[in-house]
C-alpha positions as CSV (number, residue, x, y, z in Angstrom):
1,M,-19.5,73.9,-16.1
2,K,-17.9,71.7,-13.4
3,Q,-14.6,70.3,-14.4
4,S,-13.9,66.6,-14.0
5,T,-11.2,65.6,-11.6
6,P,-8.4,63.7,-13.1
7,L,-8.3,60.1,-12.0
8,N,-4.6,60.2,-11.1
9,S,-5.3,63.0,-8.6
10,H,-6.9,60.4,-6.2
11,F,-4.9,57.4,-7.3
12,S,-1.4,58.8,-7.1
13,P,1.7,56.6,-7.5
14,K,2.4,57.0,-3.7
15,R,-1.0,55.7,-2.8
16,A,-0.7,52.9,-5.3
17,R,2.5,51.7,-3.7
18,A,1.0,51.9,-0.3
19,L,-2.0,49.8,-1.5
20,W,0.2,47.2,-3.0
21,F,2.3,47.0,0.1
22,G,-0.8,46.5,2.2
23,V,-2.0,43.7,-0.1
24,F,1.4,42.1,0.0
25,F,1.7,42.2,3.8
26,V,-1.9,40.9,4.4
27,G,-1.4,38.2,1.8
28,L,1.8,37.0,3.5
29,C,0.1,36.9,6.8
30,I,-2.9,34.9,5.4
31,V,-0.8,32.4,3.4
32,G,1.9,32.0,6.2
33,T,-0.7,30.9,8.7
34,A,-1.9,28.1,6.4
35,Q,1.2,26.1,6.9
36,S,1.0,25.4,10.6
37,A,0.0,21.8,10.3
38,P,-2.5,20.8,13.0
39,Q,-1.3,18.4,15.7
40,P,-3.2,15.1,15.3
41,L,-5.3,14.6,18.4
42,V,-4.6,10.9,18.9
43,E,-4.8,9.6,22.4
44,V,-1.8,7.3,22.9
45,P,-2.1,4.6,25.7
46,K,0.7,4.3,28.2
47,V,1.0,0.5,27.9
48,F,-0.5,-2.4,25.9
49,K,-3.0,-4.0,28.2
50,N,-2.5,-7.5,26.8
51,A,1.3,-7.5,26.9
52,T,3.0,-10.2,28.9
53,P,6.5,-9.8,30.5
54,D,8.0,-11.2,27.4
55,N,6.4,-8.5,25.3
56,Q,7.2,-5.4,27.5
57,A,10.8,-5.1,26.4
58,V,11.8,-2.4,23.9
59,P,12.1,-3.8,20.4
60,P,15.6,-3.7,19.0
61,P,16.2,-2.6,15.4
62,V,16.0,-5.5,13.0
63,E,16.8,-5.2,9.4
64,A,14.8,-8.2,8.2
65,W,12.3,-9.2,10.9
66,W,11.7,-12.7,9.6
67,R,15.2,-13.7,10.5
68,V,14.2,-14.0,14.1
69,F,12.6,-17.4,13.2
70,H,16.1,-18.7,12.2
71,D,14.6,-20.6,9.2
72,P,16.8,-20.5,6.0
73,A,13.8,-21.7,3.9
74,L,11.7,-18.7,5.1
75,D,14.6,-16.4,4.5
76,A,15.0,-17.6,0.9
77,L,11.2,-17.2,0.2
78,E,11.2,-13.6,1.6
79,T,14.2,-12.6,-0.5
80,Q,12.6,-14.1,-3.6
81,A,9.3,-12.4,-3.0
82,L,10.7,-9.0,-2.3
83,A,12.6,-9.2,-5.6
84,A,9.8,-10.5,-7.8
85,N,6.4,-9.6,-6.3
86,Q,4.3,-7.5,-8.7
87,N,2.4,-5.6,-6.1
88,L,5.6,-4.4,-4.7
89,A,6.8,-3.5,-8.2
90,Q,3.7,-1.3,-8.6
91,A,4.4,0.4,-5.3
92,I,8.0,1.2,-6.4
93,A,6.6,2.6,-9.7
94,R,4.3,4.8,-7.7
95,I,7.3,6.2,-5.9
96,T,9.0,7.1,-9.2
97,E,5.8,8.7,-10.4
98,A,5.4,10.8,-7.2
99,R,9.1,11.8,-7.3
100,E,8.8,13.0,-10.9
101,Q,5.6,14.9,-10.1
102,A,7.4,16.7,-7.4
103,R,10.2,17.6,-9.8
104,I,7.6,18.9,-12.3
105,V,6.2,21.3,-9.6
106,A,9.7,22.3,-8.5
107,A,10.5,23.5,-12.1
108,D,8.3,26.5,-11.3
109,F,11.0,27.7,-8.9
110,Y,13.2,28.6,-11.9
111,P,12.8,30.8,-14.9
112,H,11.3,29.3,-18.0
113,V,13.7,29.9,-20.9
114,S,12.8,29.1,-24.5
115,L,14.3,29.8,-27.9
116,D,11.5,30.2,-30.5
117,F,12.3,30.4,-34.1
118,G,9.5,31.7,-36.2
119,A,8.7,32.8,-39.8
120,S,5.4,34.3,-40.9
121,R,3.8,35.8,-44.1
122,L,1.6,38.7,-43.2
123,S,-0.4,41.3,-45.1
124,T,-1.7,44.8,-44.4
125,T,-5.0,46.4,-45.5
126,N,-6.0,50.0,-46.4
127,T,-8.9,49.8,-44.0
128,G,-7.0,48.7,-40.9
129,P,-6.9,50.7,-37.6
130,I,-3.3,52.0,-38.2
131,Q,-3.2,55.6,-39.3
132,Q,0.5,55.7,-40.1
133,A,2.9,53.0,-41.2
134,R,6.5,52.6,-41.9
135,L,7.8,49.5,-43.7
136,V,11.1,48.1,-42.6
137,G,13.7,46.3,-44.6
138,A,16.3,47.2,-47.2
139,A,13.7,48.0,-49.9
140,A,11.3,50.0,-47.7
141,P,11.0,53.8,-48.0
142,T,12.4,55.7,-45.1
143,V,9.7,58.4,-45.0
144,M,6.5,58.3,-42.9
145,T,3.3,58.3,-44.8
146,S,-0.3,59.1,-43.7
147,Q,-1.6,56.5,-46.1
148,L,-1.6,52.8,-45.4
149,V,0.4,50.6,-47.7
150,S,-1.5,47.4,-48.7
151,G,0.5,44.3,-49.4
152,Y,2.4,41.3,-48.1
153,Y,5.6,41.1,-46.2
154,N,7.7,38.5,-44.3
155,D,8.6,38.5,-40.6
156,Y,11.4,36.3,-39.4
157,R,12.0,36.0,-35.6
158,A,14.7,34.3,-33.4
159,P,14.0,35.5,-29.8
160,L,15.3,34.1,-26.6
161,A,12.4,34.4,-24.1
162,I,12.6,34.3,-20.4
163,S,9.6,34.3,-18.0
164,Y,9.5,34.0,-14.2
165,E,6.6,34.0,-11.7
166,L,7.5,35.8,-8.5
167,D,6.3,33.4,-5.7
168,V,5.1,36.3,-3.5
169,F,2.3,34.5,-1.8
170,G,3.8,31.0,-1.8
171,R,1.6,29.3,-4.4
172,I,4.6,27.5,-5.9
173,R,6.2,26.8,-2.5
174,H,3.1,25.2,-1.2
175,S,2.5,23.3,-4.4
176,Y,6.0,21.8,-4.1
177,G,5.4,21.1,-0.4
178,S,2.3,19.1,-1.2
179,A,4.0,17.2,-4.0
180,H,7.0,16.4,-1.8
181,A,4.7,15.1,1.0
182,I,2.9,12.9,-1.5
183,W,6.3,11.6,-2.6
184,Q,7.2,10.7,1.0
185,A,3.8,9.1,1.4
186,A,4.5,6.9,-1.6
187,E,7.8,5.9,0.1
188,A,5.9,4.9,3.2
189,D,3.3,3.1,1.1
190,R,6.1,1.0,-0.4
191,R,7.3,0.0,3.1
192,T,3.7,-0.9,4.0
193,V,3.3,-3.1,0.9
194,A,6.7,-4.7,1.6
195,L,5.7,-5.4,5.2
196,S,2.3,-6.8,4.2
197,L,4.0,-9.0,1.6
198,S,6.7,-10.3,4.0
199,A,4.1,-11.0,6.6
200,E,1.8,-12.8,4.1
201,I,4.8,-14.9,3.0
202,A,5.6,-15.9,6.5
203,A,1.9,-16.7,7.4
204,N,1.5,-18.8,4.2
205,Y,4.9,-20.6,4.8
206,F,3.9,-21.6,8.4
207,G,0.4,-22.5,7.2
208,L,2.0,-24.8,4.5
209,R,4.2,-26.5,7.1
210,A,1.2,-26.9,9.4
211,L,-0.6,-28.7,6.6
212,D,2.5,-30.9,6.2
213,S,2.1,-31.7,10.0
214,E,-1.6,-32.5,9.5
215,I,-0.8,-34.7,6.5
216,E,1.8,-36.7,8.6
217,V,-0.8,-37.2,11.3
218,L,-3.5,-38.3,8.9
219,Q,-1.0,-40.6,7.1
220,R,-0.2,-42.3,10.4
221,A,-3.9,-42.5,11.2
222,V,-4.6,-44.1,7.8
223,T,-1.9,-46.7,8.4
224,L,-3.4,-47.5,11.8
225,R,-6.9,-47.7,10.4
226,R,-5.6,-50.2,7.8
227,D,-4.1,-52.3,10.5
228,S,-7.3,-52.2,12.4
229,V,-9.2,-53.4,9.3
230,Q,-6.7,-56.2,8.9
231,L,-7.0,-57.1,12.6
232,N,-10.8,-57.1,12.5
233,Q,-10.8,-59.1,9.3
234,E,-8.6,-61.8,11.0
235,R,-10.8,-61.8,14.2
236,V,-14.0,-62.1,12.1
237,T,-12.4,-65.0,10.2
238,A,-11.4,-66.7,13.5
239,G,-14.9,-66.1,14.9
240,Q,-13.6,-63.8,17.6
241,A,-15.4,-60.7,16.3
242,N,-18.6,-59.9,14.4
243,S,-18.9,-58.1,11.0
244,I,-20.1,-54.9,12.6
245,D,-16.7,-54.3,14.1
246,L,-15.1,-54.9,10.7
247,S,-17.6,-52.4,9.1
248,R,-16.8,-49.8,11.7
249,A,-13.1,-50.2,11.0
250,R,-13.6,-49.8,7.3
251,V,-15.8,-46.7,7.8
252,E,-13.1,-45.1,10.0
253,L,-10.5,-45.9,7.3
254,E,-12.4,-44.3,4.5
255,N,-13.3,-41.2,6.6
256,T,-9.6,-40.7,7.6
257,Q,-8.6,-41.2,3.9
258,A,-11.0,-38.5,2.9
259,E,-9.6,-36.1,5.4
260,L,-6.1,-36.9,4.1
261,D,-7.2,-36.2,0.5
262,D,-8.6,-32.8,1.6
263,A,-5.4,-31.9,3.5
264,V,-3.4,-32.7,0.4
265,R,-5.7,-30.4,-1.7
266,L,-5.3,-27.6,0.8
267,R,-1.5,-28.1,0.8
268,A,-1.4,-27.8,-3.0
269,E,-3.4,-24.5,-2.9
270,A,-1.2,-23.1,-0.2
271,E,1.9,-23.9,-2.4
272,N,0.3,-22.1,-5.3
273,N,-0.4,-19.1,-3.1
274,L,3.3,-19.0,-2.2
275,A,4.2,-19.2,-5.8
276,A,2.0,-16.1,-6.7
277,L,3.5,-14.1,-3.8
278,C,7.0,-15.0,-5.0
279,G,6.1,-13.8,-8.5
280,Q,6.5,-17.2,-10.1
281,P,4.1,-19.4,-12.1
282,A,2.4,-22.0,-9.9
283,S,3.3,-24.7,-12.3
284,D,7.0,-24.2,-11.8
285,F,7.0,-23.7,-8.1
286,H,7.6,-26.7,-5.7
287,F,8.2,-26.6,-2.0
288,P,9.3,-29.7,-0.2
289,A,7.2,-31.0,2.7
290,R,8.4,-30.0,6.1
291,S,6.5,-30.6,9.3
292,L,5.9,-27.7,11.8
293,E,6.6,-29.9,14.8
294,N,9.4,-29.2,17.2
295,L,9.4,-25.5,16.4
296,T,8.8,-22.7,18.9
297,P,7.9,-19.1,17.8
298,P,10.3,-16.5,19.2
299,A,9.2,-14.0,21.8
300,V,8.4,-10.6,20.2
301,P,8.9,-7.5,22.3
302,A,6.2,-4.9,21.8
303,G,7.6,-2.0,23.8
304,V,5.2,0.9,24.6
305,P,2.4,2.3,22.5
306,S,4.2,5.6,21.9
307,G,7.0,3.8,20.1
308,L,4.4,2.3,17.7
309,M,3.6,5.8,16.3
310,A,7.2,6.0,14.9
311,R,7.4,2.4,13.7
312,R,4.2,1.9,11.6
313,S,4.7,2.9,8.0
314,D,1.0,3.3,7.4
315,L,0.9,5.9,10.1
316,A,3.9,7.7,8.4
317,E,2.0,7.6,5.1
318,A,-1.2,9.0,6.7
319,E,0.8,11.8,8.3
320,R,2.4,12.7,5.0
321,R,-0.9,12.8,3.3
322,L,-2.2,15.1,6.0
323,A,0.8,17.4,5.5
324,A,0.1,17.4,1.7
325,A,-3.5,18.3,2.3
326,N,-2.4,21.1,4.6
327,E,-0.1,22.5,1.9
328,Q,-3.0,22.5,-0.5
329,I,-4.7,25.0,1.7
330,G,-1.8,27.4,1.2
331,V,-2.1,26.8,-2.6
332,A,-5.8,27.6,-2.4
333,R,-5.2,30.8,-0.4
334,A,-2.6,32.0,-2.8
335,Q,-5.1,31.7,-5.7
336,L,-7.2,34.4,-4.0
337,L,-4.3,36.9,-4.2
338,P,-2.5,38.6,-7.1
339,T,0.1,36.8,-9.3
340,F,3.3,38.6,-10.3
341,S,5.3,37.6,-13.4
342,I,8.2,39.2,-15.2
343,G,9.6,38.3,-18.5
344,A,12.1,39.4,-21.1
345,S,12.7,38.6,-24.8
346,A,15.9,39.3,-26.7
347,G,16.8,38.2,-30.2
348,F,16.5,39.2,-33.8
349,E,13.6,40.2,-36.0
350,S,13.7,41.1,-39.7
351,G,11.6,41.2,-42.8
352,K,14.3,39.5,-44.8
353,E,15.9,36.2,-43.9
354,S,19.3,37.4,-45.0
355,Q,19.2,40.3,-42.6
356,L,18.0,38.3,-39.6
357,V,21.3,38.2,-37.7
358,E,22.4,41.8,-38.5
359,N,22.9,44.4,-35.7
360,Q,20.1,46.5,-37.0
361,S,17.7,43.5,-36.6
362,R,18.2,43.1,-32.9
363,A,15.1,43.3,-30.7
364,L,14.6,43.5,-27.0
365,A,11.4,43.5,-24.8
366,L,10.9,43.6,-21.1
367,M,7.6,43.1,-19.5
368,G,5.9,42.7,-16.1
369,T,2.5,41.3,-15.4
370,V,0.2,41.4,-12.3
371,S,-2.9,39.2,-12.5
372,I,-5.5,40.1,-9.9
373,P,-8.5,37.7,-9.5
374,I,-11.5,40.0,-9.5
375,F,-14.5,37.7,-10.2
376,E,-14.3,33.9,-10.6
377,G,-17.9,33.1,-9.8
378,G,-16.9,31.8,-6.4
379,R,-14.4,29.3,-7.8
380,N,-11.4,30.2,-5.7
381,A,-13.4,30.5,-2.5
382,A,-15.0,27.1,-3.1
383,N,-11.5,25.6,-3.8
384,L,-10.3,26.9,-0.5
385,R,-13.2,25.3,1.3
386,A,-12.7,22.1,-0.5
387,A,-9.0,22.1,0.5
388,R,-9.9,22.6,4.1
389,A,-12.4,19.7,3.9
390,R,-9.7,17.5,2.4
391,R,-7.4,18.4,5.3
392,E,-10.1,17.4,7.8
393,E,-10.6,14.1,5.8
394,A,-6.8,13.4,6.0
395,L,-6.8,14.2,9.7
396,S,-9.6,11.8,10.3
397,A,-7.8,9.1,8.2
398,Y,-4.7,9.6,10.3
399,R,-6.6,9.2,13.5
400,A,-8.4,6.1,12.2
401,T,-5.1,4.5,11.2
402,A,-3.7,5.1,14.7
403,I,-6.7,3.6,16.3
404,T,-6.5,0.6,14.0
405,A,-2.8,0.2,14.8
406,F,-3.5,0.0,18.6
407,K,-6.3,-2.5,18.0
408,E,-4.2,-4.7,15.8
409,V,-1.4,-4.9,18.4
410,E,-3.8,-5.7,21.2
411,N,-5.5,-8.4,19.1
412,A,-2.2,-10.0,18.2
413,L,-1.0,-9.9,21.8
414,V,-4.1,-11.5,23.2
415,D,-4.2,-14.0,20.4
416,L,-0.5,-15.0,21.0
417,R,-1.1,-15.3,24.8
418,Q,-4.2,-17.5,24.4
419,R,-2.7,-19.6,21.6
420,T,0.2,-20.4,23.9
421,A,-2.1,-21.6,26.6
422,Q,-4.2,-23.5,24.2
423,L,-1.1,-25.3,22.8
424,A,-0.1,-26.4,26.3
425,A,-3.6,-27.8,26.8
426,H,-3.4,-29.7,23.6
427,D,-0.1,-31.2,24.6
428,R,-1.7,-32.5,27.8
429,A,-4.7,-33.8,26.0
430,M,-2.6,-35.6,23.5
431,T,-0.7,-37.5,26.2
432,D,-4.0,-38.5,27.8
433,A,-5.6,-39.5,24.5
434,K,-2.7,-41.8,23.7
435,E,-3.0,-43.6,27.0
436,V,-6.8,-44.0,26.5
437,L,-6.2,-45.5,23.0
438,E,-3.6,-48.0,24.3
439,L,-5.9,-49.1,27.1
440,S,-8.9,-49.4,24.8
441,Q,-6.9,-51.6,22.4
442,K,-5.8,-53.9,25.1
443,R,-9.3,-54.3,26.5
444,Y,-10.6,-55.0,23.0
445,I,-8.1,-57.7,22.4
446,Q,-9.1,-59.2,25.8
447,G,-12.7,-59.0,24.8
448,S,-13.7,-56.7,27.6
449,V,-15.1,-54.0,25.4
450,S,-16.5,-53.7,21.9
451,Y,-14.6,-52.2,19.0
452,F,-16.7,-49.1,19.3
453,E,-14.7,-48.0,22.3
454,V,-11.5,-48.4,20.2
455,V,-12.9,-46.3,17.4
456,D,-13.9,-43.6,19.8
457,A,-10.4,-43.5,21.3
458,Q,-8.9,-43.3,17.8
459,R,-11.2,-40.4,16.9
460,S,-10.3,-38.5,20.0
461,L,-6.5,-38.9,19.5
462,L,-6.8,-37.9,15.8
463,K,-8.8,-34.8,16.7
464,V,-6.3,-33.8,19.4
465,E,-3.4,-34.2,17.0
466,L,-5.0,-32.2,14.3
467,D,-6.1,-29.5,16.7
468,R,-2.6,-29.3,18.0
469,A,-1.1,-28.8,14.6
470,Q,-3.7,-26.1,13.8
471,T,-3.1,-24.4,17.1
472,L,0.6,-24.4,16.5
473,N,0.0,-22.8,13.1
474,A,-2.3,-20.2,14.8
475,R,0.5,-19.4,17.3
476,F,3.0,-18.8,14.5
477,A,0.4,-16.7,12.7
478,A,-0.2,-14.7,15.8
479,T,3.5,-14.0,16.1
480,V,3.7,-12.9,12.5
481,A,0.6,-10.7,13.1
482,L,2.2,-9.1,16.1
483,V,5.4,-8.3,14.2
484,R,3.3,-6.8,11.4
485,A,1.2,-4.8,13.8
486,L,4.4,-3.4,15.4
487,G,5.7,-2.1,12.1
488,G,7.8,-5.0,10.9
489,G,11.4,-3.9,11.2
490,W,10.8,-2.7,14.8
């Protein structure tokens, strides 16, 4: 009869150590390569194509970008909004959450220590698997017996347990790296929210002041229309004009009054929007009327596109999320490899409560565990593929954010350039419209033309004045948009 070969003759301790060393080395190579974050392939232009000489200078560092407008009222609104806005408060809370999540993961770098007091009431049976038993305790017999002893007994325990996972393949390290990157992304998100809030405050503030300018124009127009109605009423009474001219003057008065009422409505809504942004009830918020006239937006230096990559907080957030996704690949790889844990337990155990802390009740246990994933139904491999897909998604999101950043800067630059030219054209048109109105009024008084020509001149001047106020607001809005596109604090 052929003898069976002992198992340990082929699987000797020496071979076992060699096998584990090979697994350890290969695992380190596999996991280590997972952390080389890919370089985002973003093509950075050399210059902004719509930049003017005023925009080509390098932006200096500015702590609070809105101070470049030198407007104390705007400064007060910005300070109030940054202190009380609820969207910003939510972003700050997300930072706290992400920071604590990182600390939760970092706890696995240290041993887990616990002191577990326990007391139990147990029983033995005569049909159990134990062939020999020895009862412990003061009243227990000291001889071994081949027969089981059936009955109840107490077990009191007070062990101090320590367990620690050896981070051989970097699962904990990569998990913390991912959590820390998410924490940094939350910090960048807060800066993005703060920038969006400050830009929205500035845009609404200048929009409100532009509406005040429009209201001033319309109020002057209503006054002039009332004077025209009065003048035509007197001319009709004197037989120097017909009733059609009077009716036209009244129609123009009512139309202008309707425009004024609409502007007042829009102004009230803009004030309510500012209240919400500042974290205040709209009913308690009041902002005095101030015209936007005689104000000139400051020149905003844009620098070069490469500097934009370091200034935009949304790009920083996207890059940190890409780093977190890359760390998750390391976590997924580590789950394919063995897990090593060690532990120890030291304390007291006794069958009687009064003997729990005696020297003879001391107990000690040392243990080591190796968990090798053999078959998971494809779970770990699928998790690795999913982690790679999330990394590709984060990389695409980073690229999309960069492309959007360049687009926003170019749009703001061309908008600012064209609004500046448009405002100059409105200034020239307003000068001409005033001259036309004065000439028309003189000719009407002289009876050379009908009142229709005066009405047409009044409409032209009113349109030019309103268009100029709206264009001035658009120029301020373009300046704010450029500052926001450049990253705010420059």
